[in-house]
C-alpha positions in Angstrom: 22.0 -14.9 51.4 23.2 -15.0 48.0 22.9 -19.0 48.0 19.3 -18.5 49.0 18.7 -16.0 46.0 20.2 -18.4 43.6 18.1 -21.4 45.0 15.1 -19.3 44.8 15.9 -18.3 41.1 16.6 -21.9 40.1 13.2 -22.8 41.5 11.3 -20.1 39.7 13.0 -21.1 36.6 12.4 -24.7 36.8 8.6 -23.9 37.6 8.4 -21.6 34.8 9.9 -24.5 32.4 7.5 -27.1 33.5 4.5 -24.6 33.4 5.4 -23.5 30.0 6.4 -26.8 28.4 5.0 -29.8 30.3 1.5 -28.5 31.6 -0.9 -25.8 30.7 -4.2 -24.4 31.9 -7.4 -24.5 29.7 -10.8 -23.1 30.6 -14.0 -25.1 29.4 -16.2 -22.4 27.2 -19.7 -24.0 26.1 -21.6 -27.3 26.9 -20.6 -29.8 24.1 -18.8 -31.8 27.0 -21.5 -31.5 29.5 -22.1 -34.3 32.1 -18.1 -34.7 32.3 -16.7 -31.1 31.9 -19.1 -27.9 32.8 -18.9 -24.7 31.4 -16.1 -22.6 33.2 -14.2 -25.8 34.7 -10.6 -25.3 34.7 -8.4 -27.9 33.3 -4.6 -28.9 33.6 -3.5 -30.2 30.4 -0.5 -32.3 29.8 1.4 -31.5 26.8 4.0 -34.1 26.9 1.3 -37.5 27.2 0.9 -38.1 23.6 4.7 -37.6 22.7 5.1 -40.8 24.6 2.4 -42.8 23.3 -0.8 -42.5 21.2 -4.0 -41.2 22.4 -6.4 -44.0 23.5 -10.4 -44.1 23.3 -12.2 -42.1 25.9 -9.1 -39.9 26.5 -10.0 -36.2 26.6 -7.6 -34.1 24.3 -7.3 -30.4 23.7 -6.2 -29.2 20.5 -5.8 -25.9 18.7 -8.4 -24.6 16.3 -6.5 -23.9 13.1 -8.5 -20.8 11.8 -8.3 -18.9 15.1 -5.2 -18.2 17.3 -5.3 -19.0 21.2 -8.6 -21.1 20.7 -8.7 -24.8 21.6 -11.1 -27.5 21.3 -11.5 -29.7 24.2 -13.2 -33.5 23.0 -13.3 -37.0 24.1 -11.9 -39.6 21.5 -14.6 -42.1 20.8 
């Protein structure tokens, strides 16, 4: 029973690390990306993608708004 508990704790810790440092969730608020993303859509954002390579044309990116905490913009690179 102890080994199962340790296994579950390790899996939960790894899941938390992946969720916190690799992927995050974003919700679309507004209509600036309509036809591709609708108001209220949920996105899973890869935080590590652009550490491995530069963004390319037509990529959709999520970046923080520097004047307000916990506010992010979702835009397409053209």
